[in-house]
Structure formats: structure tokens, C-alpha cells
All heavy atoms as an XYZ file, in Angstrom:
681
protein
N    -114.492    -48.645    -31.505
C    -114.783    -48.483    -30.101
C    -115.325    -47.072    -29.877
O    -114.675    -46.105    -30.237
C    -113.531    -48.674    -29.259
C    -112.807    -50.001    -29.433
S    -113.782    -51.340    -28.822
C    -113.428    -52.568    -30.053
N    -116.461    -46.945    -29.290
C    -117.069    -45.637    -29.099
C    -116.250    -44.728    -28.191
O    -115.903    -45.102    -27.083
C    -118.414    -45.940    -28.457
C    -118.600    -47.398    -28.517
C    -117.290    -48.020    -28.834
N    -115.945    -43.538    -28.659
C    -115.318    -42.523    -27.833
C    -113.824    -42.642    -27.608
O    -113.167    -41.644    -27.415
N    -113.271    -43.821    -27.633
C    -111.851    -44.005    -27.341
C    -111.189    -44.666    -28.548
O    -111.608    -45.728    -28.977
C    -111.626    -44.899    -26.103
C    -112.360    -44.373    -24.873
C    -110.153    -45.092    -25.820
C    -111.745    -43.185    -24.197
N    -110.163    -44.018    -29.053
C    -109.395    -44.595    -30.162
C    -108.088    -45.153    -29.615
O    -107.558    -44.647    -28.629
C    -109.055    -43.519    -31.190
C    -110.233    -43.040    -32.005
C    -109.816    -42.038    -33.058
O    -108.633    -42.031    -33.454
O    -110.675    -41.255    -33.469
N    -107.575    -46.162    -30.286
C    -106.272    -46.706    -29.900
C    -105.229    -45.613    -30.098
O    -105.258    -44.870    -31.074
C    -105.932    -47.922    -30.758
N    -104.334    -45.533    -29.165
C    -103.295    -44.509    -29.245
C    -101.980    -45.168    -29.614
O    -101.663    -46.252    -29.129
C    -103.205    -43.729    -27.923
C    -102.415    -42.473    -28.107
C    -102.626    -44.555    -26.834
C    -102.704    -41.453    -27.050
N    -101.245    -44.510    -30.486
C     -99.956    -45.043    -30.923
C     -98.900    -44.763    -29.863
O     -98.959    -43.765    -29.152
C     -99.556    -44.412    -32.245
C    -100.496    -44.768    -33.362
C    -100.109    -44.066    -34.634
C    -101.144    -44.393    -35.699
N    -101.252    -43.384    -36.707
N     -97.934    -45.638    -29.798
C     -96.875    -45.516    -28.798
C     -96.113    -44.191    -28.931
O     -95.771    -43.562    -27.937
C     -95.918    -46.693    -28.954
C     -95.075    -46.910    -27.774
C     -94.381    -48.222    -27.876
N     -93.725    -48.445    -26.602
C     -93.080    -49.514    -26.300
N     -93.004    -50.489    -27.154
N     -92.494    -49.636    -25.145
N     -95.878    -43.756    -30.168
C     -95.196    -42.483    -30.392
C     -96.012    -41.314    -29.839
O     -95.453    -40.364    -29.298
C     -94.947    -42.251    -31.883
C     -93.965    -43.235    -32.473
O     -93.236    -43.888    -31.698
O     -93.919    -43.353    -33.709
N     -97.328    -41.413    -29.977
C     -98.192    -40.349    -29.467
C     -98.158    -40.303    -27.943
O     -98.204    -39.222    -27.354
C     -99.623    -40.553    -29.954
C     -99.790    -40.345    -31.446
C    -101.179    -40.719    -31.942
O    -102.014    -41.165    -31.125
O    -101.422    -40.568    -33.141
N     -98.077    -41.461    -27.315
C     -97.980    -41.505    -25.854
C     -96.751    -40.752    -25.375
O     -96.815    -39.983    -24.420
C     -97.874    -42.954    -25.362
C     -99.149    -43.716    -25.126
C     -98.820    -45.135    -24.686
C    -100.041    -43.047    -24.122
N     -95.639    -40.980    -26.039
C     -94.375    -40.342    -25.642
C     -94.428    -38.829    -25.804
O     -93.748    -38.104    -25.084
C     -93.227    -40.913    -26.457
N     -95.258    -38.348    -26.727
C     -95.339    -36.909    -26.991
C     -96.381    -36.190    -26.133
O     -96.361    -34.975    -26.032
C     -95.655    -36.676    -28.462
C     -94.545    -37.115    -29.388
C     -94.934    -37.035    -30.855
O     -96.073    -36.626    -31.157
O     -94.096    -37.385    -31.691
N     -97.284    -36.942    -25.531
C     -98.345    -36.326    -24.730
C     -97.789    -35.730    -23.451
O     -96.862    -36.279    -22.852
C     -99.404    -37.371    -24.351
C    -100.230    -37.864    -25.496
S    -101.334    -39.200    -24.986
C    -102.770    -38.246    -24.557
N     -98.363    -34.597    -23.040
C     -97.905    -34.049    -21.770
C     -98.628    -34.769    -20.626
O     -99.575    -35.526    -20.827
C     -98.056    -32.532    -21.710
C     -99.496    -32.047    -21.582
O    -100.382    -32.865    -21.317
O     -99.714    -30.842    -21.742
N     -98.145    -34.526    -19.441
C     -98.621    -35.237    -18.255
C    -100.128    -35.074    -18.042
O    -100.831    -36.035    -17.720
C     -97.865    -34.698    -17.033
C     -97.884    -35.590    -15.852
C     -96.825    -36.666    -15.916
O     -95.863    -36.550    -16.684
O     -96.992    -37.646    -15.183
N    -100.624    -33.873    -18.208
C    -102.055    -33.622    -18.008
C    -102.901    -34.398    -19.008
O    -103.946    -34.952    -18.650
C    -102.364    -32.131    -18.118
C    -101.764    -31.334    -16.978
O    -101.548    -31.911    -15.891
O    -101.516    -30.125    -17.167
N    -102.460    -34.443    -20.259
C    -103.186    -35.196    -21.287
C    -103.220    -36.685    -20.936
O    -104.261    -37.336    -21.082
C    -102.523    -35.038    -22.655
C    -102.745    -33.708    -23.329
C    -102.020    -33.655    -24.659
O    -100.782    -33.552    -24.632
O    -102.706    -33.720    -25.691
N    -102.082    -37.217    -20.505
C    -102.011    -38.637    -20.132
C    -102.984    -38.962    -19.006
O    -103.732    -39.936    -19.083
C    -100.600    -38.999    -19.675
C     -99.574    -39.316    -20.728
C     -98.209    -39.510    -20.082
C     -99.960    -40.545    -21.516
N    -102.952    -38.150    -17.979
C    -103.806    -38.409    -16.825
C    -105.291    -38.242    -17.169
O    -106.122    -39.023    -16.703
C    -103.401    -37.527    -15.656
C    -102.025    -37.928    -15.130
C    -101.628    -37.160    -13.894
N    -100.269    -37.470    -13.498
C     -99.908    -38.567    -12.841
N    -100.794    -39.469    -12.527
N     -98.646    -38.771    -12.523
N    -105.619    -37.257    -17.988
C    -107.007    -37.061    -18.416
C    -107.476    -38.249    -19.244
O    -108.600    -38.752    -19.075
C    -107.143    -35.768    -19.212
N    -106.618    -38.718    -20.123
C    -106.972    -39.879    -20.952
C    -107.151    -41.123    -20.072
O    -108.056    -41.913    -20.293
C    -105.895    -40.113    -21.996
C    -106.134    -41.344    -22.821
C    -105.963    -41.102    -24.257
N    -106.147    -42.334    -24.992
C    -106.854    -42.424    -26.083
N    -107.406    -41.353    -26.575
N    -106.989    -43.560    -26.701
N    -106.299    -41.275    -19.082
C    -106.397    -42.412    -18.170
C    -107.739    -42.376    -17.429
O    -108.417    -43.399    -17.312
C    -105.231    -42.388    -17.175
C    -105.234    -43.542    -16.243
S    -104.972    -45.075    -17.121
C    -103.975    -45.918    -15.963
N    -108.126    -41.205    -16.936
C    -109.422    -41.089    -16.253
C    -110.572    -41.444    -17.192
O    -111.505    -42.153    -16.812
C    -109.613    -39.675    -15.699
C    -108.806    -39.386    -14.448
C    -109.191    -38.068    -13.822
N    -109.013    -36.939    -14.714
C    -107.887    -36.250    -14.872
N    -106.813    -36.586    -14.184
N    -107.824    -35.228    -15.706
N    -110.485    -40.973    -18.421
C    -111.525    -41.242    -19.411
C    -111.632    -42.736    -19.714
O    -112.733    -43.291    -19.783
C    -111.219    -40.464    -20.690
O    -112.138    -40.778    -21.696
N    -110.491    -43.375    -19.881
C    -110.482    -44.813    -20.178
C    -111.039    -45.599    -18.993
O    -111.857    -46.505    -19.168
C    -109.060    -45.292    -20.557
C    -108.969    -46.805    -20.575
C    -108.654    -44.717    -21.909
N    -110.631    -45.254    -17.793
C    -111.129    -45.962    -16.606
C    -112.643    -45.799    -16.460
O    -113.348    -46.745    -16.111
C    -110.424    -45.467    -15.353
C    -109.019    -45.991    -15.236
C    -108.376    -45.540    -13.965
N    -107.059    -46.130    -13.820
C    -106.178    -45.734    -12.933
N    -106.463    -44.749    -12.105
N    -104.994    -46.307    -12.862
N    -113.121    -44.587    -16.730
C    -114.559    -44.332    -16.668
C    -115.288    -45.204    -17.701
O    -116.318    -45.811    -17.409
C    -114.810    -42.844    -16.923
C    -116.138    -42.340    -16.521
C    -116.274    -40.809    -16.554
N    -115.473    -40.113    -17.538
C    -114.377    -39.387    -17.264
N    -113.936    -39.278    -16.024
N    -113.711    -38.778    -18.216
N    -114.723    -45.293    -18.893
C    -115.317    -46.109    -19.955
C    -115.306    -47.592    -19.596
O    -116.253    -48.313    -19.904
C    -114.574    -45.894    -21.276
O    -114.754    -44.576    -21.733
N    -114.250    -48.040    -18.936
C    -114.168    -49.447    -18.511
C    -115.311    -49.758    -17.549
O    -115.969    -50.790    -17.668
C    -112.800    -49.760    -17.856
C    -111.700    -49.769    -18.916
C    -112.845    -51.094    -17.109
C    -110.293    -49.846    -18.350
N    -115.544    -48.855    -16.601
C    -116.611    -49.081    -15.621
C    -117.994    -49.126    -16.274
O    -118.874    -49.852    -15.834
C    -116.588    -47.996    -14.544
C    -115.474    -48.156    -13.542
C    -115.654    -47.235    -12.352
N    -115.714    -45.825    -12.716
C    -114.657    -45.017    -12.836
N    -113.450    -45.500    -12.633
N    -114.812    -43.754    -13.147
N    -118.172    -48.355    -17.334
C    -119.489    -48.231    -17.967
C    -119.797    -49.319    -18.989
O    -120.963    -49.598    -19.240
C    -119.601    -46.876    -18.653
C    -119.645    -45.741    -17.677
C    -119.756    -44.433    -18.400
N    -119.795    -43.336    -17.444
C    -119.574    -42.090    -17.748
N    -119.314    -41.759    -18.992
N    -119.620    -41.165    -16.824
N    -118.786    -49.898    -19.594
C    -119.034    -50.825    -20.702
C    -119.377    -52.234    -20.220
O    -118.869    -52.694    -19.206
C    -117.858    -50.854    -21.687
O    -118.244    -51.579    -22.844
C    -116.636    -51.511    -21.098
N    -120.218    -52.879    -20.980
C    -120.596    -54.264    -20.701
C    -120.064    -55.202    -21.790
O    -119.984    -56.398    -21.590
C    -122.125    -54.404    -20.622
C    -122.754    -53.591    -19.527
C    -122.409    -54.182    -18.171
N    -122.966    -53.369    -17.101
C    -122.246    -52.852    -16.116
N    -120.954    -53.039    -16.073
N    -122.817    -52.134    -15.179
N    -119.685    -54.643    -22.910
C    -119.190    -55.421    -24.048
C    -117.777    -55.920    -23.733
O    -116.869    -55.136    -23.474
C    -119.182    -54.541    -25.295
C    -118.679    -55.252    -26.518
O    -117.539    -55.716    -26.548
N    -119.514    -55.316    -27.534
N    -117.605    -57.248    -23.759
C    -116.306    -57.832    -23.382
C    -115.168    -57.406    -24.306
O    -114.059    -57.139    -23.852
C    -116.398    -59.351    -23.372
C    -117.141    -59.879    -22.192
C    -117.090    -61.376    -22.175
N    -117.825    -61.883    -21.035
C    -117.819    -63.130    -20.672
N    -117.130    -64.022    -21.365
N    -118.503    -63.511    -19.625
N    -115.428    -57.364    -25.596
C    -114.390    -56.967    -26.547
C    -113.948    -55.534    -26.344
O    -112.758    -55.219    -26.349
N    -114.922    -54.661    -26.168
C    -114.612    -53.243    -25.934
C    -113.895    -53.073    -24.598
O    -112.937    -52.312    -24.492
C    -115.912    -52.436    -25.933
C    -115.683    -50.948    -25.808
C    -116.980    -50.160    -25.894
O    -117.963    -50.657    -26.445
O    -116.974    -49.029    -25.385
N    -114.344    -53.816    -23.604
C    -113.713    -53.735    -22.280
C    -112.250    -54.187    -22.347
O    -111.369    -53.554    -21.766
C    -114.493    -54.589    -21.283
C    -114.006    -54.446    -19.879
C    -114.848    -55.321    -18.941
N    -114.485    -55.072    -17.584
C    -115.064    -54.208    -16.774
N    -116.083    -53.501    -17.215
N    -114.652    -54.043    -15.546
N    -111.993    -55.263    -23.073
C    -110.621    -55.756    -23.219
C    -109.746    -54.706    -23.912
O    -108.614    -54.448    -23.491
C    -110.599    -57.062    -23.996
N    -110.280    -54.088    -24.967
C    -109.550    -53.028    -25.668
C    -109.213    -51.891    -24.709
O    -108.082    -51.400    -24.674
C    -110.397    -52.512    -26.841
C    -109.945    -51.190    -27.375
C    -108.853    -51.116    -28.225
C    -110.598    -50.026    -27.025
C    -108.422    -49.890    -28.715
C    -110.178    -48.800    -27.505
C    -109.093    -48.737    -28.353
N    -110.196    -51.463    -23.926
C    -109.989    -50.357    -22.989
C    -108.984    -50.715    -21.902
O    -108.182    -49.879    -21.484
C    -111.326    -49.949    -22.363
C    -112.320    -49.293    -23.314
C    -113.699    -49.220    -22.662
C    -111.845    -47.928    -23.752
N    -109.015    -51.958    -21.451
C    -108.061    -52.386    -20.425
C    -106.628    -52.379    -20.959
O    -105.702    -52.002    -20.241
C    -108.450    -53.764    -19.889
C    -109.681    -53.707    -19.015
C    -110.228    -55.060    -18.620
O    -109.798    -56.078    -19.199
O    -111.094    -55.093    -17.728
N    -106.459    -52.759    -22.211
C    -105.127    -52.709    -22.820
C    -104.667    -51.257    -22.929
O    -103.519    -50.927    -22.604
C    -105.125    -53.396    -24.208
C    -103.840    -53.114    -24.959
C    -105.330    -54.890    -24.052
N    -105.566    -50.368    -23.361
C    -105.229    -48.941    -23.439
C    -104.831    -48.414    -22.061
O    -103.871    -47.665    -21.925
C    -106.415    -48.125    -23.974
C    -106.653    -48.283    -25.443
C    -105.499    -47.774    -26.283
O    -105.134    -46.586    -26.175
O    -104.956    -48.580    -27.056
N    -105.580    -48.835    -21.045
C    -105.290    -48.417    -19.680
C    -103.887    -48.863    -19.262
O    -103.151    -48.111    -18.620
C    -106.334    -49.003    -18.731
O    -106.020    -48.726    -17.403
N    -103.507    -50.065    -19.639
C    -102.170    -50.572    -19.309
C    -101.073    -49.740    -19.956
O    -100.065    -49.416    -19.325
C    -102.032    -52.034    -19.724
S    -102.979    -53.161    -18.692
N    -101.269    -49.401    -21.231
C    -100.272    -48.571    -21.924
C    -100.148    -47.200    -21.262
O     -99.039    -46.692    -21.052
C    -100.630    -48.397    -23.396
C    -100.304    -49.590    -24.251
C    -101.291    -50.264    -24.953
C     -98.995    -50.048    -24.377
C    -100.998    -51.359    -25.750
C     -98.678    -51.143    -25.163
C     -99.688    -51.795    -25.842
O     -99.392    -52.883    -26.628
N    -101.273    -46.606    -20.930
C    -101.256    -45.296    -20.288
C    -100.604    -45.376    -18.905
O     -99.769    -44.538    -18.557
C    -102.681    -44.753    -20.168
C    -103.327    -44.340    -21.473
C    -104.837    -44.232    -21.312
C    -102.746    -43.032    -21.977
N    -100.977    -46.395    -18.150
C    -100.412    -46.562    -16.811
C     -98.893    -46.721    -16.880
O     -98.160    -46.114    -16.095
C    -101.048    -47.776    -16.129
C    -100.509    -48.031    -14.770
N    -100.869    -47.279    -13.674
C     -99.609    -48.932    -14.323
C    -100.217    -47.719    -12.619
N     -99.445    -48.725    -12.986
N     -98.438    -47.517    -17.816
C     -96.997    -47.744    -17.956
C     -96.265    -46.457    -18.317
O     -95.196    -46.167    -17.783
C     -96.738    -48.833    -19.014
C     -95.285    -49.138    -19.192
C     -94.716    -49.773    -17.941
N     -93.301    -49.996    -18.120
C     -92.395    -49.783    -17.175
N     -92.768    -49.400    -15.984
N     -91.125    -49.991    -17.404
N     -96.826    -45.674    -19.212
C     -96.187    -44.410    -19.599
C     -96.101    -43.466    -18.408
O     -95.070    -42.833    -18.173
C     -96.952    -43.754    -20.751
C     -96.333    -42.473    -21.243
C     -94.977    -42.629    -21.897
O     -94.677    -43.717    -22.433
O     -94.196    -41.649    -21.887
N     -97.176    -43.379    -17.632
C     -97.174    -42.519    -16.442
C     -96.143    -43.027    -15.436
O     -95.377    -42.243    -14.854
C     -98.587    -42.473    -15.817
C     -99.533    -41.700    -16.743
C     -98.556    -41.853    -14.431
C    -101.003    -41.828    -16.391
N     -96.090    -44.339    -15.259
C     -95.135    -44.957    -14.332
C     -93.687    -44.678    -14.749
O     -92.850    -44.315    -13.918
C     -95.403    -46.459    -14.319
C     -94.739    -47.224    -13.244
C     -95.194    -48.681    -13.287
O     -94.859    -49.389    -14.263
O     -95.884    -49.098    -12.352
N     -93.389    -44.823    -16.021
C     -92.032    -44.581    -16.530
C     -91.636    -43.129    -16.286
O     -90.511    -42.836    -15.860
C     -91.934    -44.939    -18.029
C     -90.683    -44.362    -18.661
C     -91.989    -46.442    -18.208
N     -92.553    -42.217    -16.547
C     -92.247    -40.798    -16.339
C     -92.000    -40.488    -14.870
O     -91.112    -39.701    -14.536
C     -93.376    -39.929    -16.877
C     -93.440    -39.943    -18.381
C     -94.523    -39.053    -18.876
N     -94.698    -39.188    -20.306
C     -95.280    -38.283    -21.060
N     -95.751    -37.167    -20.528
N     -95.411    -38.471    -22.351
N     -92.775    -41.083    -13.988
C     -92.564    -40.862    -12.554
C     -91.203    -41.389    -12.118
O     -90.485    -40.743    -11.355
C     -93.689    -41.501    -11.743
C     -95.000    -40.756    -11.876
C     -96.172    -41.449    -11.212
O     -96.003    -42.580    -10.691
O     -97.266    -40.878    -11.239
N     -90.838    -42.585    -12.596
C     -89.532    -43.158    -12.261
C     -88.398    -42.293    -12.813
O     -87.384    -42.093    -12.144
C     -89.425    -44.576    -12.801
C     -90.308    -45.556    -12.082
C     -90.353    -46.913    -12.764
O     -89.811    -47.111    -13.842
N     -91.027    -47.861    -12.127
N     -88.587    -41.779    -14.008
C     -87.574    -40.912    -14.613
C     -87.425    -39.624    -13.808
O     -86.325    -39.136    -13.579
C     -87.975    -40.595    -16.054
C     -86.888    -39.904    -16.840
C     -87.302    -39.631    -18.276
N     -87.662    -40.856    -18.966
C     -88.730    -40.991    -19.750
N     -89.560    -39.988    -19.931
N     -88.975    -42.126    -20.364
N     -88.553    -39.076    -13.344
C     -88.521    -37.845    -12.556
C     -87.768    -38.077    -11.240
O     -86.939    -37.263    -10.835
C     -89.952    -37.380    -12.295
C     -90.072    -35.997    -11.766
C     -91.489    -35.459    -11.619
N     -92.597    -36.373    -11.806
C     -93.287    -36.522    -12.951
N     -92.962    -35.831    -14.019
N     -94.296    -37.365    -13.019
N     -88.023    -39.200    -10.587
C     -87.340    -39.533     -9.327
C     -85.842    -39.720     -9.570
O     -85.012    -39.193     -8.822
C     -87.959    -40.803     -8.684
C     -87.085    -41.339     -7.563
C     -89.366    -40.513     -8.196
N     -85.500    -40.449    -10.616
C     -84.081    -40.685    -10.927
C     -83.370    -39.366    -11.234
O     -82.233    -39.150    -10.790
C     -83.955    -41.636    -12.113
N     -84.031    -38.486    -11.956
C     -83.419    -37.195    -12.283
C     -83.222    -36.355    -11.021
O     -82.179    -35.705    -10.852
C     -84.278    -36.435    -13.302
C     -83.697    -35.140    -13.721
N     -82.548    -35.059    -14.484
C     -84.084    -33.865    -13.484
C     -82.258    -33.779    -14.707
N     -83.178    -33.048    -14.114
N     -84.199    -36.385    -10.141
C     -84.089    -35.647     -8.886
C     -82.899    -36.155     -8.060
O     -82.132    -35.358     -7.508
C     -85.385    -35.790     -8.093
O     -85.290    -35.138     -6.867
N     -82.742    -37.475     -7.988
C     -81.602    -38.050     -7.271
C     -80.287    -37.640     -7.925
O     -79.315    -37.319     -7.252
C     -81.704    -39.573     -7.236
C     -82.755    -40.085     -6.306
C     -82.823    -41.600     -6.343
C     -83.923    -42.126     -5.454
N     -84.045    -43.593     -5.533
N     -80.265    -37.644     -9.253
C     -79.058    -37.269     -9.979
C     -78.686    -35.820     -9.672
O     -77.517    -35.508     -9.423
C     -79.270    -37.466    -11.478
C     -78.092    -37.073    -12.295
C     -76.967    -37.799    -12.528
C     -77.913    -35.828    -12.999
N     -76.105    -37.093    -13.333
C     -76.666    -35.884    -13.637
C     -78.713    -34.698    -13.138
C     -76.188    -34.824    -14.401
C     -78.230    -33.650    -13.900
C     -76.976    -33.723    -14.523
N     -79.690    -34.934     -9.674
C     -79.423    -33.524     -9.367
C     -78.900    -33.355     -7.939
O     -77.974    -32.577     -7.700
C     -80.686    -32.687     -9.555
C     -81.111    -32.419    -10.982
C     -82.457    -31.689    -11.001
C     -80.064    -31.624    -11.737
N     -79.489    -34.091     -7.008
C     -79.047    -34.023     -5.613
C     -77.590    -34.469     -5.502
O     -76.772    -33.803     -4.851
C     -79.944    -34.899     -4.719
O     -81.285    -34.414     -4.804
C     -79.483    -34.864     -3.276
N     -77.253    -35.587     -6.126
C     -75.869    -36.079     -6.104
C     -74.926    -35.086     -6.748
O     -73.814    -34.857     -6.261
C     -75.760    -37.430     -6.809
C     -76.374    -38.536     -6.011
O     -76.533    -38.431     -4.797
N     -76.759    -39.612     -6.688
N     -75.351    -34.475     -7.828
C     -74.516    -33.496     -8.530
C     -74.232    -32.298     -7.619
O     -73.090    -31.834     -7.529
C     -75.221    -33.038     -9.804
C     -74.412    -32.109    -10.649
C     -75.142    -31.763    -11.931
C     -74.335    -30.764    -12.737
N     -75.001    -30.386    -13.965
N     -75.268    -31.812     -6.930
C     -75.086    -30.680     -6.009
C     -74.162    -31.055     -4.854
O     -73.290    -30.278     -4.477
C     -76.436    -30.234     -5.461
C     -77.119    -29.215     -6.325
C     -78.365    -28.660     -5.662
N     -79.465    -28.911     -6.562
C     -80.503    -29.705     -6.342
N     -80.649    -30.302     -5.198
N     -81.428    -29.884     -7.238
N     -74.367    -32.262     -4.310
C     -73.528    -32.712     -3.183
C     -72.068    -32.834     -3.605
O     -71.163    -32.422     -2.875
C     -74.033    -34.041     -2.637
C     -75.326    -33.917     -1.866
C     -75.907    -35.254     -1.457
O     -75.329    -36.320     -1.811
O     -76.955    -35.257     -0.779
N     -71.832    -33.383     -4.790
C     -70.470    -33.529     -5.285
C     -69.828    -32.170     -5.544
O     -68.652    -31.978     -5.293
C     -70.431    -34.395     -6.538
C     -70.723    -35.838     -6.240
O     -70.551    -36.298     -5.117
N     -71.184    -36.569     -7.248
N     -70.611    -31.237     -6.057
C     -70.090    -29.889     -6.319
C     -69.728    -29.209     -5.021
O     -68.698    -28.551     -4.900
C     -71.131    -29.072     -7.085
C     -70.577    -27.765     -7.579
C     -71.549    -26.954     -8.406
N     -72.654    -27.743     -8.911
C     -73.871    -27.273     -9.151
N     -74.142    -26.014     -8.931
N     -74.843    -28.034     -9.605
N     -70.581    -29.384     -3.983
C     -70.319    -28.764     -2.682
C     -69.118    -29.402     -2.005
O     -68.374    -28.710     -1.304
C     -71.558    -28.879     -1.780
C     -72.682    -27.998     -2.261
O     -72.474    -27.015     -2.971
N     -73.898    -28.339     -1.859
N     -68.885    -30.675     -2.171
C     -67.710    -31.345     -1.601
C     -66.437    -30.801     -2.239
O     -65.428    -30.646     -1.568
C     -67.783    -32.856     -1.827
C     -68.768    -33.543     -0.947
C     -68.797    -35.030     -1.238
C     -69.875    -35.720     -0.451
N     -69.985    -37.149     -0.794
N     -66.505    -30.511     -3.513
C     -65.331    -29.989     -4.235
C     -65.009    -28.567     -3.851
O     -63.871    -28.116     -3.973
N     -65.994    -27.815     -3.374
C     -65.787    -26.418     -3.027
C     -65.160    -26.248     -1.651
O     -64.711    -25.187     -1.291
C     -67.125    -25.673     -3.060
N     -65.106    -27.298     -0.883
C     -64.561    -27.208      0.490
C     -63.077    -27.228      0.499
O     -62.297    -27.588     -0.178
C     -65.072    -28.365      1.334
C     -66.540    -28.261      1.568
C     -67.014    -29.420      2.401
N     -68.471    -29.399      2.401
C     -69.197    -30.356      2.863
N     -68.644    -31.431      3.363
N     -70.498    -30.283      2.861
């Protein structure tokens, strides 16, 4: 596939947020430009993997934020 290589799941987990988002933009741009059905299908699958990784990280960030808030609230209740 020109320009885009399949990415391994382990590599996705190690990529930082900026790399993930840049790769997602690149894949989406390639999807819009390609006419080859096989290449388009490959790119769409890559897009799904990238989207899922970004989604999981966002959910994890929200859950962690809630956990920190609860931890602070519980600590403040104990100090009263």
C-alpha cells in the first residue's frame, strides 16, 4: 500500500497522542484520495484501529479524572 504501512497493535499502544492523531489524519486523507477498493479497505481498517485506540485513551483519561476527583472528595471528607 503506497505511503501507509499496517501498524502493529503493540506499536499503537506505544504511540503518543500526537502521533496517533497525525496518523489518523494521514489515513483519512489517503482514504479520500484512493480509488482502489483493496487499498481503500486496508486504509479503512487502519482507520478503525486508530480510532479505537484514540477512543480508549479518551475514556481512560475521563475515568482517571473522575477517580482523582473522588479521591480528593473522600480525602476532604476525612479531614473534617
